[in-house]
C-alpha positions in Angstrom: 31.5 -8.3 23.8 33.0 -9.4 27.1 33.9 -6.8 29.8 37.5 -7.4 29.1 37.1 -6.7 25.5 35.1 -3.6 26.2 37.9 -2.4 28.5 40.6 -3.0 25.9 38.6 -1.5 23.1 38.2 1.8 24.9 35.3 4.2 24.4 33.6 4.6 21.1 33.2 8.2 19.7 30.3 9.7 18.0 30.6 13.1 16.3 27.3 14.9 16.3 26.3 16.6 13.0 25.9 20.5 13.1 22.1 20.4 12.7 20.4 17.9 15.0 16.8 18.2 13.7 14.0 15.8 12.8 16.0 14.3 9.8 19.0 13.7 12.1 17.1 11.8 14.8 16.8 8.3 13.3 20.5 8.2 11.9 21.7 9.4 15.4 19.6 6.7 17.1 20.9 4.0 14.8 24.5 5.1 15.2 24.3 5.2 19.0 22.5 1.8 19.2 25.2 0.2 16.9 27.7 1.3 19.7 25.7 -0.1 22.6 27.8 -2.2 24.9 30.8 0.1 24.8 31.6 3.3 26.8 30.7 6.3 24.6 32.1 9.7 24.1 29.9 12.2 22.2 31.7 15.0 20.4 29.3 17.9 20.4 31.8 20.5 19.1 30.2 21.0 15.7 26.5 21.4 16.8 24.9 24.6 15.6 21.3 23.5 16.3 19.8 21.0 18.8 16.3 20.0 18.2 13.9 18.4 20.7 13.8 15.0 19.1 17.6 14.6 18.9 17.8 15.7 22.6 15.3 12.9 23.4 17.5 10.4 21.5 20.5 11.6 23.5 18.6 11.4 26.9 17.4 7.9 25.9 21.0 6.8 25.1 22.1 8.2 28.5 19.4 6.1 30.3 20.4 3.0 28.3 24.2 3.4 28.9 23.4 4.0 32.6 21.3 0.9 32.8 24.1 -1.1 31.0 26.6 0.2 33.6 28.6 2.1 31.0 29.8 5.7 30.8 28.4 8.2 28.3 30.2 11.5 28.1 29.4 14.7 26.0 32.7 16.2 25.1 33.6 19.7 23.7 30.0 21.0 23.6 29.7 24.0 21.2 28.4 27.2 22.6 25.1 26.6 20.6 24.8 23.0 22.0 25.2 24.3 25.5 22.9 27.3 25.1 20.2 25.1 23.6 20.6 22.4 26.3 20.1 25.2 28.8 16.9 26.2 27.0 15.6 22.7 27.3 16.1 22.8 31.1 19.8 21.6 31.1 19.0 17.8 31.3 21.9 15.6 32.5 23.5 13.8 29.5 26.5 12.3 31.2 26.6 9.0 33.1 29.3 7.0 34.7 29.0 3.4 35.8 28.6 2.8 39.5 31.9 2.8 41.2 33.5 4.3 38.1 36.2 6.9 38.2 35.5 10.3 36.8 
């Protein structure tokens, strides 16, 4: 996809499932990788449980999107998502392309 097409298409959105456990990790990875090349918004509003493996998938996606010069934003994190992210040391999951507007 060209940069112009990406800009026109707007960000893709992924809605996280309520339970991000071992069984959710591979489907999450596949869904995120299918959207590679587009800015991404992750809706975390329904998350009730965040497991370590899914957190690793999200952190890996953040690194990939950052290296690709694209934004990845976690929107509307549920209180459970935020609390569990804090328990994992509050890793940064947002990225903006260099020179991008916040």
